[in-house]
N, C-alpha and C positions, 0 to 999 in steps of 0.2 A: 808827221811821215815825210820824210824829205822827197824832192825828185829822185834821188838814187832809188830810194826804197821801192818807189811808185814803179819804177822800171824794172825793178827785180822782180815785184809781183806780177805784173804784165807777162814779163818773159817767161815766170815760173805758170802763169795760167794758161800761156800758150802752148808751153809743153806738154800740160798735163790734158789738153785739150786732143792735141795731136797724138799722144799715147790711147787716151780712150778710143780714138777713131780707127787708129791702128788695133787695138783689143778687139773693137766691135767688127772691125772686117773680116780680122783672123777667125772669129767666133762664125761669121756667115760664110766664110771659106769653107771652114769644117764640116759645116752642114751643107754644103752644095754639092751639085753634081761635077764640080773642076775640082774636089780634093784631090783626086788623085793625079789628074793632069792639070796642073794650075798654071803652066806656061809660064813660071818664074813669079808667079803674082805673090806668093807665100815671102819670098826673098826680098820682095821691092816693098811689102808691106811691113817687113821686119827692119830692114836696114836702109829704104830708099828716101829719097827728099821729093816727096809729092806735092804736085802745085793743086790748088782748088779744082782745075779743071779735071786735071787727073783723078782725084778723090770722087769727082762725079762720076765717072767714067767707071770706076771699079765699083761702085755702089751700084749702079744700074746694071752693071755684068753681074755681080753678085747676086742680086734681086733676082733676075732672070734664070738664075741657074740653082734657086734654093729647092730642095728636096721637099716634098710633101711629107706628112707625118707616116703616111704608107710606105712611104720608099726609105725611109730611114731603118737600119738594120735593128733587130731585137734584141735584147740582152740574154744572154745565157744565164744559166744558174748560177754558174761560176763567177761570169761579170757582177751579179747581184751580190752574191758573196763576199767577193773582194771588195765592192763599194762600202759594205757594210762595216768590213773589219777596217777599213781605212779610216773612215767618216764616222762610223758608228750611227747610232740611233738618238733620235730627238724626240723622248717621250714628255 
């Protein structure tokens, strides 16, 4: 492995880690009380250049605003039917 390959691999791993953080934060945002009024957080997570300190602030805020299971909306029969038509059943 050349030095150039090493740095390319390190850069790819950093990009993958950043993408995983963004995906997880967006998942938490969708399941939080902030999902309807996120004050631009979704755009920041999608497009922003986020520092380690800001990541800490974002995850703290998202953890504090997570909905409990009882607060999540129930699926209607139509939602369930559409899900199974789209994804099928694993038997």
